[in-house]
Backbone as CSV, one residue per row, in Angstrom:
resi,resn,N_x,N_y,N_z,CA_x,CA_y,CA_z,C_x,C_y,C_z
1,UNK,0.845,-1.200,0.000,0.000,0.000,0.000,0.879,1.248,0.000
2,UNK,0.386,2.276,-0.687,1.132,3.527,-0.772,0.329,4.636,-0.100
3,UNK,1.017,5.563,0.542,0.348,6.695,1.174,-0.185,7.680,0.139
4,UNK,0.406,7.694,-1.046,-0.038,8.627,-2.087,0.173,7.992,-3.452
5,UNK,-0.568,8.494,-4.413,-0.460,8.063,-5.797,-0.256,9.293,-6.665
6,UNK,0.405,9.131,-7.777,0.651,10.240,-8.693,-0.185,10.060,-9.951
7,UNK,-0.992,11.058,-10.250,-1.805,11.058,-11.465,-1.448,12.278,-12.298
8,UNK,-1.504,12.132,-13.610,-1.254,13.243,-14.514,-2.451,13.397,-15.443
9,UNK,-2.966,14.611,-15.613,-4.089,14.802,-16.541,-3.684,14.432,-17.968
10,UNK,-4.630,13.893,-18.717,-4.401,13.652,-20.140,-4.927,14.827,-20.962
11,UNK,-5.739,15.683,-20.334,-6.288,16.831,-21.044,-7.174,17.657,-20.132
12,UNK,-7.812,18.667,-20.730,-8.625,19.602,-19.956,-9.913,19.925,-20.719
13,UNK,-10.970,20.171,-19.958,-12.258,20.522,-20.536,-12.279,22.002,-20.901
14,UNK,-12.780,22.297,-22.098,-12.995,23.676,-22.535,-14.491,23.863,-22.751
15,UNK,-15.057,24.800,-22.024,-16.503,24.993,-22.063,-16.850,26.397,-21.631
16,UNK,-18.066,26.821,-21.955,-18.546,28.126,-21.508,-19.001,28.076,-20.057
17,UNK,-19.077,26.872,-19.487,-19.503,26.727,-18.097,-18.328,27.047,-17.175
18,UNK,-18.366,28.230,-16.588,-17.244,28.681,-15.768,-17.545,28.673,-14.272
19,UNK,-18.807,28.520,-13.913,-19.186,28.444,-12.509,-20.135,27.273,-12.319
20,UNK,-20.224,26.764,-11.085,-21.014,25.575,-10.805,-22.483,25.771,-11.148
21,UNK,-23.003,26.978,-10.973,-24.411,27.226,-11.243,-24.740,26.949,-12.702
22,UNK,-23.807,27.222,-13.618,-24.041,26.986,-15.035,-24.021,25.499,-15.365
23,UNK,-23.191,24.752,-14.656,-23.000,23.348,-15.006,-24.129,22.456,-14.521
24,UNK,-24.839,22.846,-13.493,-25.860,21.970,-12.942,-25.231,20.859,-12.124
25,UNK,-26.071,19.925,-11.680,-25.589,18.866,-10.802,-25.454,17.529,-11.511
26,UNK,-26.057,17.397,-12.694,-25.892,16.223,-13.538,-25.954,16.710,-14.977
27,UNK,-25.353,15.976,-15.928,-25.485,16.382,-17.326,-26.947,16.438,-17.742
28,UNK,-27.313,17.481,-18.482,-28.679,17.661,-18.956,-28.721,17.282,-20.431
29,UNK,-29.335,16.138,-20.740,-29.317,15.644,-22.119,-30.124,16.537,-23.052
30,UNK,-30.949,17.416,-22.503,-31.740,18.301,-23.344,-30.934,19.494,-23.847
31,UNK,-29.766,19.716,-23.276,-28.953,20.864,-23.679,-28.009,20.475,-24.811
32,UNK,-27.762,21.388,-25.763,-26.839,21.071,-26.854,-25.410,20.947,-26.355
33,UNK,-24.615,20.214,-27.094,-23.214,20.036,-26.719,-22.445,21.337,-26.803
34,UNK,-21.659,21.633,-25.808,-20.921,22.894,-25.808,-19.543,22.721,-25.183
35,UNK,-19.129,21.477,-24.969,-17.845,21.246,-24.308,-16.892,20.496,-25.230
36,UNK,-15.614,20.732,-25.019,-14.563,20.071,-25.792,-13.518,19.547,-24.826
37,UNK,-13.066,18.337,-25.028,-11.932,17.814,-24.282,-10.694,17.964,-25.148
38,UNK,-9.756,18.773,-24.685,-8.487,18.979,-25.397,-7.411,18.128,-24.736
39,UNK,-6.871,17.170,-25.476,-5.829,16.307,-24.949,-4.467,16.986,-25.050
40,UNK,-3.595,16.674,-24.117,-2.261,17.261,-24.118,-1.419,16.645,-25.226
41,UNK,-0.656,17.465,-25.922,0.180,16.937,-27.007,1.432,16.248,-26.469
42,UNK,2.050,15.452,-27.341,3.333,14.847,-27.007,3.274,13.579,-26.196
43,UNK,2.106,12.941,-26.121,1.978,11.719,-25.324,1.381,10.556,-26.118
44,UNK,1.285,10.704,-27.441,0.679,9.685,-28.301,-0.792,9.460,-27.994
45,UNK,-1.476,10.471,-27.444,-2.897,10.295,-27.154,-3.717,10.173,-28.428
46,UNK,-3.200,10.758,-29.536,-3.932,10.621,-30.793,-4.036,9.154,-31.213
47,UNK,-3.010,8.363,-30.882,-3.071,6.930,-31.154,-4.014,6.230,-30.184
48,UNK,-4.051,6.709,-28.956,-4.923,6.101,-27.947,-6.397,6.290,-28.284
49,UNK,-6.709,7.276,-29.148,-8.094,7.517,-29.550,-8.555,6.557,-30.647
50,UNK,-7.634,5.784,-31.205,-7.989,4.885,-32.293,-9.093,3.914,-31.840
51,UNK,-10.073,3.719,-32.698,-11.209,2.810,-32.479,-12.271,3.371,-31.533
52,UNK,-12.096,4.604,-31.050,-13.133,5.189,-30.210,-14.333,5.654,-31.049
53,UNK,-14.078,5.906,-32.346,-15.179,6.231,-33.254,-16.206,5.107,-33.220
54,UNK,-17.464,5.466,-33.218,-18.512,4.459,-33.183,-19.152,4.323,-31.818
55,UNK,-18.456,4.724,-30.775,-19.064,4.753,-29.441,-19.852,6.060,-29.310
56,UNK,-21.097,5.961,-28.935,-21.927,7.162,-28.851,-21.755,7.898,-27.530
57,UNK,-21.274,7.193,-26.495,-21.064,7.817,-25.198,-19.748,7.340,-24.608
58,UNK,-19.174,8.185,-23.750,-17.924,7.833,-23.075,-18.010,8.232,-21.613
59,UNK,-17.159,7.613,-20.805,-16.973,7.998,-19.401,-15.744,8.897,-19.314
60,UNK,-15.843,9.952,-18.521,-14.693,10.811,-18.229,-14.394,10.722,-16.744
61,UNK,-13.159,10.429,-16.412,-12.703,10.450,-15.023,-11.946,11.754,-14.820
62,UNK,-12.451,12.596,-13.926,-11.921,13.954,-13.801,-11.612,14.304,-12.350
63,UNK,-11.173,15.537,-12.146,-10.776,16.035,-10.832,-11.522,17.332,-10.565
64,UNK,-12.212,17.405,-9.416,-12.907,18.632,-9.042,-11.870,19.645,-8.551
65,UNK,-11.278,20.341,-9.492,-10.085,21.137,-9.212,-10.347,22.405,-8.416
66,UNK,-11.602,22.817,-8.278,-11.887,24.041,-7.525,-12.265,23.769,-6.072
67,UNK,-12.276,22.518,-5.680,-12.671,22.184,-4.315,-11.458,22.056,-3.405
68,UNK,-11.631,22.520,-2.183,-10.598,22.396,-1.159,-11.230,21.723,0.055
69,UNK,-10.670,20.611,0.472,-11.197,19.909,1.637,-12.415,19.070,1.296
70,UNK,-12.889,18.320,2.288,-14.055,17.475,2.071,-14.863,17.386,3.352
71,UNK,-16.074,16.863,3.256,-16.961,16.738,4.400,-17.550,15.335,4.419
72,UNK,-17.567,14.656,5.563,-18.171,13.321,5.626,-19.678,13.358,5.461
73,UNK,-20.318,14.466,5.890,-21.749,14.660,5.712,-21.964,15.898,4.856
74,UNK,-22.779,15.772,3.831,-23.016,16.891,2.918,-24.513,17.132,2.774
75,UNK,-24.858,18.327,2.307,-26.248,18.704,2.091,-26.505,18.721,0.591
76,UNK,-27.123,17.674,0.036,-27.363,17.635,-1.410,-28.264,18.778,-1.855
77,UNK,-28.081,19.258,-3.073,-28.899,20.373,-3.563,-30.335,19.969,-3.840
78,UNK,-30.573,18.680,-4.066,-31.932,18.217,-4.342,-32.553,17.629,-3.082
79,UNK,-33.869,17.778,-2.994,-34.576,17.137,-1.899,-34.602,17.953,-0.631
80,UNK,-35.107,17.363,0.459,-35.239,18.070,1.735,-33.878,18.401,2.337
81,UNK,-33.887,19.350,3.270,-32.637,19.759,3.916,-32.209,18.693,4.913
82,UNK,-31.537,17.694,4.399,-31.073,16.578,5.218,-29.665,16.202,4.784
83,UNK,-28.756,16.157,5.749,-27.375,15.807,5.421,-27.250,14.304,5.185
84,UNK,-26.423,13.956,4.188,-26.213,12.560,3.807,-24.724,12.239,3.860
85,UNK,-24.422,10.983,4.057,-23.033,10.563,3.976,-22.492,10.813,2.585
86,UNK,-21.311,11.381,2.486,-20.796,11.807,1.182,-20.698,10.640,0.202
87,UNK,-20.467,9.425,0.693,-20.365,8.279,-0.205,-21.718,7.847,-0.751
88,UNK,-22.806,8.408,-0.210,-24.144,8.134,-0.731,-24.620,9.265,-1.634
89,UNK,-23.687,10.160,-2.020,-24.025,11.297,-2.872,-22.984,11.434,-3.974
90,UNK,-23.233,12.377,-4.860,-22.257,12.713,-5.897,-21.639,14.080,-5.635
91,UNK,-21.628,14.472,-4.386,-21.025,15.750,-4.006,-19.568,15.803,-4.456
92,UNK,-19.103,16.969,-4.916,-17.689,17.110,-5.285,-16.760,17.226,-4.084
93,UNK,-17.328,17.397,-2.893,-16.511,17.542,-1.679,-16.218,16.155,-1.104
94,UNK,-15.178,15.506,-1.647,-14.872,14.117,-1.324,-13.426,13.996,-0.829
95,UNK,-13.091,12.878,-0.142,-11.691,12.699,0.294,-10.707,12.835,-0.861
96,UNK,-11.038,12.219,-1.992,-10.323,12.429,-3.246,-11.355,12.959,-4.240
97,UNK,-11.262,14.234,-4.621,-12.327,14.852,-5.413,-12.362,14.383,-6.868
98,UNK,-12.647,13.089,-7.043,-12.727,12.504,-8.371,-14.147,12.613,-8.909
99,UNK,-14.268,12.926,-10.185,-15.563,12.998,-10.834,-15.689,11.921,-11.893
100,UNK,-16.899,11.424,-12.082,-17.183,10.410,-13.095,-18.387,10.882,-13.891
101,UNK,-18.202,11.137,-15.180,-19.252,11.697,-16.016,-19.447,10.858,-17.261
102,UNK,-20.688,10.488,-17.535,-21.037,9.835,-18.800,-21.572,10.912,-19.735
103,UNK,-20.944,11.083,-20.874,-21.334,12.153,-21.778,-21.377,11.652,-23.210
104,UNK,-22.152,12.334,-24.030,-22.249,11.971,-25.441,-20.960,12.343,-26.163
105,UNK,-20.494,11.451,-27.012,-19.325,11.716,-27.848,-19.829,12.110,-29.225
106,UNK,-19.691,13.383,-29.566,-20.233,13.888,-30.823,-19.262,13.690,-31.977
107,UNK,-18.002,14.026,-31.764,-17.023,13.862,-32.835,-15.618,13.811,-32.261
108,UNK,-14.690,13.289,-33.058,-13.284,13.160,-32.656,-12.401,13.748,-33.744
109,UNK,-11.500,14.613,-33.351,-10.440,15.090,-34.237,-9.137,14.580,-33.639
110,UNK,-8.765,13.352,-34.025,-7.608,12.701,-33.410,-6.330,13.473,-33.676
111,UNK,-6.196,14.025,-34.853,-4.970,14.754,-35.200,-4.770,15.957,-34.282
112,UNK,-5.862,16.645,-33.966,-5.780,17.821,-33.088,-5.907,17.440,-31.626
113,UNK,-6.254,16.170,-31.355,-6.444,15.751,-29.964,-7.639,16.407,-29.313
114,UNK,-8.762,16.492,-30.053,-9.962,17.170,-29.559,-11.170,16.241,-29.663
115,UNK,-11.942,16.188,-28.592,-13.195,15.446,-28.580,-14.322,16.429,-28.304
116,UNK,-15.291,16.505,-29.200,-16.462,17.345,-28.990,-17.500,16.522,-28.245
117,UNK,-17.993,17.079,-27.148,-18.861,16.342,-26.241,-20.265,16.930,-26.204
118,UNK,-21.216,16.122,-25.778,-22.577,16.591,-25.581,-22.715,17.222,-24.216
119,UNK,-23.915,17.124,-23.649,-24.160,17.725,-22.336,-23.151,17.208,-21.318
120,UNK,-22.552,18.129,-20.590,-21.467,17.772,-19.671,-21.572,18.652,-18.433
121,UNK,-21.356,18.053,-17.257,-21.489,18.806,-16.007,-20.156,19.303,-15.471
122,UNK,-19.152,19.390,-16.324,-17.819,19.810,-15.891,-17.577,21.279,-16.231
123,UNK,-16.718,21.913,-15.439,-16.422,23.326,-15.610,-15.203,23.534,-16.494
124,UNK,-15.065,24.754,-16.973,-13.901,25.149,-17.754,-12.617,24.841,-16.989
125,UNK,-11.684,24.179,-17.671,-10.387,23.883,-17.073,-10.332,22.623,-16.243
126,UNK,-11.426,21.850,-16.189,-11.415,20.629,-15.385,-10.390,19.642,-15.932
127,UNK,-9.456,19.155,-15.107,-8.488,18.144,-15.570,-9.187,16.792,-15.748
128,UNK,-8.868,16.118,-16.835,-9.413,14.786,-17.104,-8.267,13.787,-17.066
129,UNK,-8.485,12.684,-16.338,-7.453,11.663,-16.170,-7.591,10.496,-17.134
130,UNK,-8.825,10.214,-17.555,-8.991,9.024,-18.378,-10.298,9.091,-19.155
131,UNK,-10.339,8.340,-20.241,-11.523,8.186,-21.085,-11.798,6.694,-21.202
132,UNK,-13.054,6.316,-21.027,-13.438,4.921,-21.220,-14.721,4.876,-22.035
133,UNK,-14.876,3.903,-22.913,-16.125,3.816,-23.668,-17.282,3.389,-22.774
134,UNK,-18.441,3.972,-23.033,-19.659,3.580,-22.321,-20.245,2.370,-23.027
135,UNK,-20.455,1.289,-22.287,-20.991,0.045,-22.838,-22.355,-0.209,-22.204
136,UNK,-23.414,-0.024,-22.981,-24.762,-0.130,-22.433,-25.030,-1.509,-21.834
137,UNK,-24.448,-2.542,-22.410,-24.703,-3.897,-21.929,-24.161,-4.123,-20.526
138,UNK,-23.154,-3.329,-20.139,-22.511,-3.535,-18.843,-22.651,-2.342,-17.903
139,UNK,-22.855,-1.157,-18.460,-22.858,0.061,-17.648,-24.255,0.551,-17.287
140,UNK,-25.290,-0.066,-17.824,-26.649,0.388,-17.573,-27.424,-0.664,-16.785
141,UNK,-28.016,-0.232,-15.664,-28.809,-1.115,-14.806,-30.116,-0.391,-14.464
142,UNK,-31.078,-0.373,-15.391,-32.306,0.415,-15.195,-33.089,0.038,-13.947
143,UNK,-32.974,-1.199,-13.484,-33.755,-1.641,-12.328,-33.001,-1.495,-11.003
144,UNK,-31.820,-0.884,-11.038,-31.027,-0.747,-9.813,-31.717,0.212,-8.839
145,UNK,-31.626,-0.118,-7.536,-32.217,0.739,-6.522,-31.517,2.085,-6.439
146,UNK,-32.309,3.126,-6.235,-31.756,4.478,-6.181,-31.573,5.031,-4.786
147,UNK,-31.739,4.196,-3.752,-31.543,4.673,-2.386,-32.438,5.861,-2.078
148,UNK,-31.914,6.812,-1.336,-32.684,7.980,-0.929,-33.078,8.864,-2.110
149,UNK,-32.357,8.740,-3.249,-32.679,9.591,-4.396,-33.990,9.193,-5.072
150,UNK,-34.435,7.939,-4.861,-35.694,7.505,-5.475,-36.860,8.344,-4.959
151,UNK,-36.862,8.609,-3.655,-37.919,9.432,-3.080,-37.839,10.865,-3.579
152,UNK,-36.608,11.378,-3.721,-36.432,12.736,-4.227,-36.910,12.831,-5.668
153,UNK,-36.547,11.850,-6.501,-36.972,11.863,-7.901,-38.493,11.802,-8.020
154,UNK,-39.126,11.019,-7.148,-40.584,10.939,-7.169,-41.205,12.289,-6.836
155,UNK,-40.624,12.983,-5.875,-41.137,14.309,-5.508,-40.926,15.310,-6.646
156,UNK,-39.773,15.234,-7.317,-39.483,16.154,-8.405,-40.339,15.883,-9.632
157,UNK,-40.892,14.683,-9.720,-41.764,14.355,-10.845,-43.125,15.036,-10.714
158,UNK,-43.447,15.522,-9.517,-44.697,16.222,-9.289,-44.576,17.677,-9.782
159,UNK,-45.696,18.322,-10.075,-45.646,19.731,-10.501,-44.974,20.597,-9.446
160,UNK,-44.288,21.669,-9.854,-43.646,22.567,-8.884,-44.654,23.119,-7.876
161,UNK,-44.178,23.347,-6.666,-45.042,23.824,-5.590,-45.321,25.320,-5.701
162,UNK,-44.363,26.078,-6.223,-44.459,27.533,-6.267,-44.537,28.031,-7.707
163,UNK,-45.198,29.157,-7.895,-45.137,29.875,-9.162,-44.115,30.989,-9.013
164,UNK,-43.353,31.222,-10.062,-42.273,32.206,-10.005,-42.462,33.217,-11.134
165,UNK,-42.321,34.482,-10.817,-42.441,35.540,-11.813,-41.372,36.595,-11.571
166,UNK,-40.987,37.286,-12.640,-40.021,38.367,-12.530,-40.753,39.700,-12.507
167,UNK,-40.395,40.549,-11.557,-40.918,41.908,-11.525,-40.368,42.668,-12.742
168,UNK,-41.000,43.777,-13.125,-40.549,44.522,-14.311,-39.062,44.866,-14.298
169,UNK,-38.530,45.295,-13.146,-37.107,45.632,-13.083,-36.244,44.403,-13.353
170,UNK,-36.560,43.278,-12.718,-35.775,42.059,-12.919,-35.859,41.593,-14.366
171,UNK,-37.031,41.731,-14.977,-37.189,41.339,-16.384,-36.338,42.225,-17.282
172,UNK,-36.346,43.529,-17.014,-35.519,44.458,-17.793,-34.033,44.122,-17.647
173,UNK,-33.610,43.848,-16.425,-32.208,43.528,-16.183,-31.805,42.219,-16.869
174,UNK,-32.679,41.221,-16.787,-32.385,39.931,-17.410,-32.278,40.063,-18.922
175,UNK,-33.176,40.818,-19.534,-33.143,41.006,-20.981,-31.888,41.761,-21.393
176,UNK,-31.488,42.755,-20.616,-30.270,43.522,-20.919,-29.052,42.611,-20.878
177,UNK,-28.977,41.758,-19.872,-27.849,40.835,-19.761,-27.796,39.871,-20.951
178,UNK,-28.950,39.371,-21.344,-28.984,38.411,-22.437,-28.637,39.073,-23.772
179,UNK,-29.210,40.235,-24.041,-29.007,40.892,-25.327,-27.596,41.458,-25.472
180,UNK,-27.034,41.981,-24.378,-25.736,42.648,-24.466,-24.558,41.743,-24.150
181,UNK,-24.788,40.691,-23.349,-23.666,39.868,-22.912,-23.897,38.370,-23.101
182,UNK,-25.055,37.998,-23.615,-25.335,36.577,-23.806,-25.432,35.796,-22.516
183,UNK,-25.760,36.481,-21.424,-25.860,35.846,-20.110,-27.332,35.686,-19.754
184,UNK,-27.756,34.458,-19.496,-29.145,34.224,-19.117,-29.209,33.041,-18.150
185,UNK,-29.344,33.335,-16.878,-29.415,32.287,-15.863,-30.846,32.106,-15.357
186,UNK,-31.822,32.696,-16.059,-33.213,32.600,-15.618,-33.756,31.172,-15.574
187,UNK,-33.550,30.350,-16.606,-34.182,29.021,-16.573,-33.845,28.218,-15.322
188,UNK,-32.571,28.169,-14.967,-32.184,27.377,-13.802,-32.630,28.055,-12.504
189,UNK,-32.532,29.378,-12.437,-32.965,30.097,-11.239,-34.456,29.881,-10.996
190,UNK,-35.253,29.998,-12.051,-36.689,29.832,-11.897,-37.040,28.393,-11.521
191,UNK,-36.329,27.429,-12.102,-36.609,26.029,-11.796,-36.321,25.714,-10.332
192,UNK,-35.218,26.246,-9.801,-34.876,25.998,-8.400,-35.889,26.636,-7.455
193,UNK,-36.268,27.880,-7.731,-37.185,28.580,-6.841,-38.594,28.006,-6.911
194,UNK,-38.970,27.467,-8.061,-40.308,26.880,-8.187,-40.452,25.638,-7.322
195,UNK,-39.326,24.969,-7.066,-39.370,23.776,-6.230,-39.327,24.102,-4.746
196,UNK,-38.433,25.012,-4.364,-38.287,25.306,-2.935,-37.473,26.581,-2.757
197,UNK,-38.114,27.693,-2.406,-37.391,28.955,-2.234,-36.918,29.196,-0.803
198,UNK,-36.956,28.181,0.047,-36.591,28.372,1.446,-35.068,28.350,1.613
199,UNK,-34.611,28.766,2.777,-33.179,28.825,3.072,-32.510,27.485,2.789
200,UNK,-31.392,27.528,2.082,-30.692,26.283,1.749,-29.248,26.623,1.403
201,UNK,-28.321,26.034,2.140,-26.905,26.356,1.968,-26.387,25.956,0.590
202,UNK,-26.655,24.714,0.171,-26.103,24.235,-1.091,-26.740,24.922,-2.287
203,UNK,-28.037,25.217,-2.188,-28.697,25.929,-3.284,-28.416,27.428,-3.226
204,UNK,-27.625,27.839,-2.251,-27.185,29.225,-2.105,-28.359,30.181,-1.955
205,UNK,-29.335,29.767,-1.159,-30.475,30.626,-0.850,-30.306,31.117,0.585
206,UNK,-30.313,32.419,0.767,-30.126,32.981,2.096,-31.037,34.186,2.285
207,UNK,-31.147,34.618,3.548,-31.931,35.809,3.856,-30.992,37.003,3.984
208,UNK,-31.337,38.089,3.317,-30.541,39.303,3.394,-30.875,40.097,4.648
209,UNK,-30.025,41.041,4.948,-30.254,41.867,6.139,-31.498,42.730,6.005
210,UNK,-31.923,43.025,4.767,-33.121,43.837,4.583,-34.393,43.002,4.645
211,UNK,-34.260,41.689,4.924,-35.412,40.821,5.075,-35.797,40.062,3.831
212,UNK,-35.316,40.497,2.670,-35.628,39.786,1.443,-34.755,38.535,1.320
213,UNK,-35.133,37.665,0.380,-34.377,36.451,0.127,-33.489,36.647,-1.094
214,UNK,-32.488,35.803,-1.201,-31.511,35.930,-2.282,-31.033,34.545,-2.688
215,UNK,-30.895,34.320,-3.997,-30.338,33.075,-4.505,-29.094,33.385,-5.322
216,UNK,-28.007,32.677,-5.029,-26.776,32.857,-5.781,-26.856,32.107,-7.109
217,UNK,-26.511,32.794,-8.180,-26.571,32.225,-9.526,-25.209,32.391,-10.190
218,UNK,-24.195,31.735,-9.652,-22.853,31.901,-10.187,-22.335,33.292,-9.874
219,UNK,-22.068,34.071,-10.920,-21.546,35.425,-10.742,-22.658,36.446,-10.519
220,UNK,-23.890,35.980,-10.350,-25.032,36.875,-10.211,-25.924,36.428,-9.064
221,UNK,-26.853,37.280,-8.706,-27.794,36.968,-7.642,-29.190,37.407,-8.042
222,UNK,-30.167,36.678,-7.546,-31.551,37.079,-7.719,-32.153,37.377,-6.366
223,UNK,-32.705,38.569,-6.189,-33.372,38.954,-4.950,-34.867,38.719,-5.113
224,UNK,-35.472,38.042,-4.142,-36.881,37.685,-4.307,-37.632,37.748,-2.989
225,UNK,-38.951,37.749,-3.110,-39.845,37.699,-1.955,-40.827,36.556,-2.178
226,UNK,-41.302,35.988,-1.088,-42.235,34.867,-1.152,-43.533,35.276,-0.474
227,UNK,-44.640,35.088,-1.192,-45.966,35.357,-0.647,-46.795,34.092,-0.821
228,UNK,-46.897,33.324,0.261,-47.552,32.020,0.238,-46.889,31.130,-0.823
229,UNK,-47.583,30.787,-1.919,-46.995,29.889,-2.922,-46.506,30.646,-4.147
230,UNK,-46.301,31.941,-4.028,-45.847,32.754,-5.157,-44.498,33.386,-4.834
231,UNK,-43.580,33.251,-5.763,-42.247,33.847,-5.631,-42.116,34.951,-6.677
232,UNK,-41.708,36.128,-6.234,-41.451,37.230,-7.167,-39.982,37.623,-7.085
233,UNK,-39.302,37.541,-8.212,-37.908,37.980,-8.288,-37.929,39.484,-8.505
234,UNK,-37.485,40.203,-7.509,-37.600,41.661,-7.497,-36.527,42.306,-8.358
235,UNK,-35.295,41.807,-8.267,-34.193,42.411,-9.009,-33.064,41.412,-9.139
236,UNK,-32.151,41.709,-10.041,-30.935,40.929,-10.200,-29.763,41.780,-9.737
237,UNK,-28.766,41.124,-9.138,-27.619,41.846,-8.595,-26.323,41.214,-9.064
238,UNK,-25.276,42.015,-9.115,-23.932,41.488,-9.334,-23.487,40.770,-8.061
239,UNK,-22.756,39.690,-8.215,-22.319,38.930,-7.043,-21.147,39.583,-6.329
240,UNK,-20.470,40.517,-7.001,-19.274,41.123,-6.429,-19.446,42.632,-6.317
241,UNK,-18.889,43.243,-5.280,-18.894,44.712,-5.204,-17.952,45.294,-6.254
242,UNK,-18.215,46.527,-6.627,-17.435,47.170,-7.683,-15.955,47.244,-7.326
243,UNK,-15.631,47.397,-6.056,-14.231,47.468,-5.643,-13.501,46.167,-5.958
244,UNK,-14.179,45.044,-5.833,-13.580,43.752,-6.177,-13.424,43.620,-7.691
245,UNK,-14.455,44.032,-8.428,-14.430,43.897,-9.884,-13.264,44.667,-10.483
246,UNK,-12.953,45.823,-9.906,-11.874,46.656,-10.440,-10.512,46.301,-9.853
247,UNK,-10.468,45.343,-8.958,-9.213,44.913,-8.348,-8.591,43.816,-9.212
248,UNK,-7.559,44.156,-9.996,-6.955,43.200,-10.916,-6.284,42.036,-10.198
249,UNK,-5.999,42.186,-8.915,-5.396,41.091,-8.164,-6.388,39.954,-7.941
250,UNK,-7.669,40.261,-8.043,-8.696,39.221,-7.902,-8.936,38.612,-9.274
251,UNK,-8.290,37.505,-9.540,-8.321,36.909,-10.881,-9.502,35.975,-11.096
252,UNK,-10.247,35.646,-10.033,-11.344,34.688,-10.159,-12.708,35.380,-10.198
253,UNK,-12.781,36.550,-10.794,-14.051,37.260,-10.931,-14.668,36.874,-12.275
254,UNK,-15.771,36.129,-12.245,-16.442,35.737,-13.478,-17.289,36.895,-14.016
255,UNK,-17.410,36.956,-15.338,-18.210,37.986,-15.997,-17.798,39.381,-15.545
256,UNK,-16.510,39.602,-15.410,-16.015,40.871,-14.855,-16.494,42.080,-15.656
257,UNK,-16.298,42.069,-16.973,-16.683,43.214,-17.789,-18.189,43.420,-17.772
258,UNK,-18.919,42.313,-17.838,-20.381,42.411,-17.817,-20.861,43.000,-16.494
259,UNK,-20.231,42.598,-15.397,-20.659,43.105,-14.095,-20.353,44.594,-13.950
260,UNK,-19.195,45.017,-14.455,-18.862,46.445,-14.352,-19.846,47.280,-15.166
261,UNK,-20.185,46.805,-16.381,-21.155,47.524,-17.207,-22.534,47.501,-16.565
262,UNK,-22.860,46.401,-15.939,-24.156,46.255,-15.283,-24.287,47.251,-14.128
263,UNK,-23.221,47.373,-13.343,-23.257,48.280,-12.198,-23.227,49.740,-12.626
264,UNK,-22.680,50.016,-13.821,-22.746,51.383,-14.332,-24.193,51.745,-14.668
265,UNK,-24.968,50.751,-15.070,-26.370,50.983,-15.430,-27.277,50.918,-14.196
266,UNK,-26.986,49.955,-13.291,-27.778,49.792,-12.072,-26.842,49.817,-10.868
267,UNK,-26.404,50.989,-10.423,-25.423,51.062,-9.313,-25.903,50.395,-8.038
268,UNK,-27.192,50.370,-7.803,-27.706,49.788,-6.569,-27.615,48.266,-6.562
269,UNK,-27.241,47.669,-7.719,-27.126,46.214,-7.803,-25.739,45.728,-7.379
270,UNK,-24.976,46.565,-6.690,-23.664,46.209,-6.183,-23.777,44.992,-5.281
271,UNK,-22.836,44.032,-5.441,-22.944,42.773,-4.723,-22.573,42.851,-3.264
272,UNK,-23.255,43.675,-2.504,-22.966,43.803,-1.067,-23.971,43.026,-0.235
273,UNK,-25.002,42.456,-0.900,-25.981,41.670,-0.167,-27.008,42.509,0.570
274,UNK,-27.100,43.807,0.242,-28.063,44.696,0.938,-29.127,45.159,-0.037
């Protein structure tokens, strides 16, 4: 037995998904392919891709490179607020933050070392350690028990509990973001709030000091109020204060230019949480 093992990435994911909110918690087969696996040159990986043509899906073994530390009990984003043992979940906060993703293989450019992928739940820059073909005869078990997730899936199959609407200001802000910057996080934000707008750490729903509620949407926030079974999104906010956005030492600011332009138009949307 060894105290440590050495792994080297074979390549990295290139995608427009730069924050966890964009990637979702599982690959969404309804979304068009937008990710590419770029293999590292100089390792004969182009030869290793031989005969992969013809497989419609592949497994990717990856590393959750943005996570630090792990937790034995985690709060899954789906279902009731109940902590589960991390080995009974797909949380990225693991002793060894390894990811396993089954994704559609759309095309292969072996000479360039590029694989175009379908729906993928990985973020930009995710290191990939290995590729394996998906074999339906061995990798699919439709009758396998789903543990605690079976009850959650049954609940999610029911109609949403809440109706969600955007106030005029939030609608104006959302349209401006989409038209000027191609940023639109409404579908996922609305889907989450329609299911459960209550306080939730993993879903990044919290109460602000002014009494309103707030949901984190990657580099953005939605401020909302709840009236019985109706949720109204009052406004959209930048996730970062302007002082952070203009601080070049902070290199992990997503949508930096869009946020600065947004705050020039709506100064009160500064990401201070007030």
